[in-house]
Each structure stands twice: as C-alpha cells, then as structure tokens.
N, C-alpha and C positions, 0 to 999 in steps of 0.2 A: 253350623250345619256339615255333613263330611263333607260336600259338595265345594261348601267356600272356602274350607280347608285345602283342598286340592287345589282349588285357583288360585290362593293367594299363596301357595307353596309352586305354584306353577309347573303342577302337574298336568292341568290339562286348562283351556281356557283362557281367559285373562279378565285382570278388570281394566285395562288401558283402551279395550275399544279399535275401533278402527282411524280413529284422526289423523296419527300419525302418518298411515298409509297417504289418506287421502291429502294433507300437507306435503306426503316427499314428491305423489304424482302430480300436482301441479305446479310442483318447482321444477319437475321434468320435462313435462309438456312443452313443445315447441311450436313456432307458429304452422300451420299448415297440417298438425298431429293431434287426433283427439284418441282419448280410449270407448272403447264400445264396452268391455267388461274386463272381467280376471277374477280370477279364486284365489282365495287366501287358506290357506291347512292352520290347524288346530294349533298350531305354536305363533301363529302370527308370519308365517314364511309365506311369498307368493309362489304359487305353482304356475301361473298362467295369467297371461295378458292379452289380451285381442287390441288392437284399435284398426284405424284408419288414417291414411296421408296421403297429402295432394301431391307430393313429388317425390321420388324413388330415395331422395335422400331424410326425407323425414324420420324415415322408422333407424334408422342406422344413430341421427342425432337426438330423437329421443331415446334412444338405449345409450347413448354417452350418459346424458341428462340424468337416466336413472342408475348409473354407476356412480354419479359423482354426490349422491345424496346421503348420508348418514346409515339413514336406517337398512338401506340396501347393502349397504359393503359386505361383503364378506358371499353374498349370492351371483352367481355364475350367470348370464344371461345368454339365451342361446333361440335362434329363430326357427320356428317350425315350418310356418308359414309364410310365404306373402304372394299374393296373385291380386289382377286386378277386379276391382269389383266396382259398382255402379256404372255400367257402359264405357269403363275406360278412366272414368270422370277421376278415380282414387284408387290406392292399394288396401289392403286387406292384409294385416297382418298377424300374429300370434306370436309371441314369447314363450319361453318355459324360465323358469329358472330353477336352479337347483343349490343345494348347497346350506348353510345354517348362516341368519344374520348375524353379525356381529353387535348390532346393539338390537335387543332381544324386544319384541313387542308382539306380545302372543293377545293373540283374538280367536273366539269358535270360529272353527269352520264354517267358508260361508261362500256364496257366492256373489257377484254383486254386478248388476247390469242395469247403467245408465239409463 
C-alpha cells in the first residue's frame, strides 16, 4: 500500500516503534528521578519530557544521562520548568528537546504517560 511504502521510505511514521526510546530512558534514569510523561514527534524525535526528582541535582543528572545516550545524540535539551511539587517533597521538571537526533529512530506522533 501507499502508506506502507511511505513508512518504509521514512517519509512518515516508523516500523521501529518506541522500544529504543524506552531503553535509552531507562539507561539515563538516576536514583531519585522518574519520568511522568513524554511526547515523541512523527519522526521519532523527542519533543518534551516531564518528570520528578527528590532533590535539586536530580534533573541535571538525568539530563546528563540523556545526553550520553546514542539515540539522543544531536538533540539539544533545555529546562522549560522546574518547580516544587507534592508539598515540597519533590521537584517537577519539564525538558524541551530541539534538533534532529543523529540516530534516526522514527515513530508515529504520540504522547505517553506512565
């Protein structure tokens, strides 16, 4: 079909799915930090990540871990928001990603909230 040919050519969507993203996220996670959601664009690029951390160093350690993942090479991450949550028990943070990943792993546009 035309749709399958477009996916195979890389014009839309992907046949690779999200498993590479989940593996890279799991390798980047540090103790005291967890993801609460993320958005992945039509070509597999990460658009936005949100999470929580038990201390103020957690988001920076997580960001460092993301930058070490081959799947995310070429992306530039920046903090959009860091705020106290849960009656001050943790920090909520949101990261924005820009650029094109060097390792192309396309996937359909989606938002996932664990």
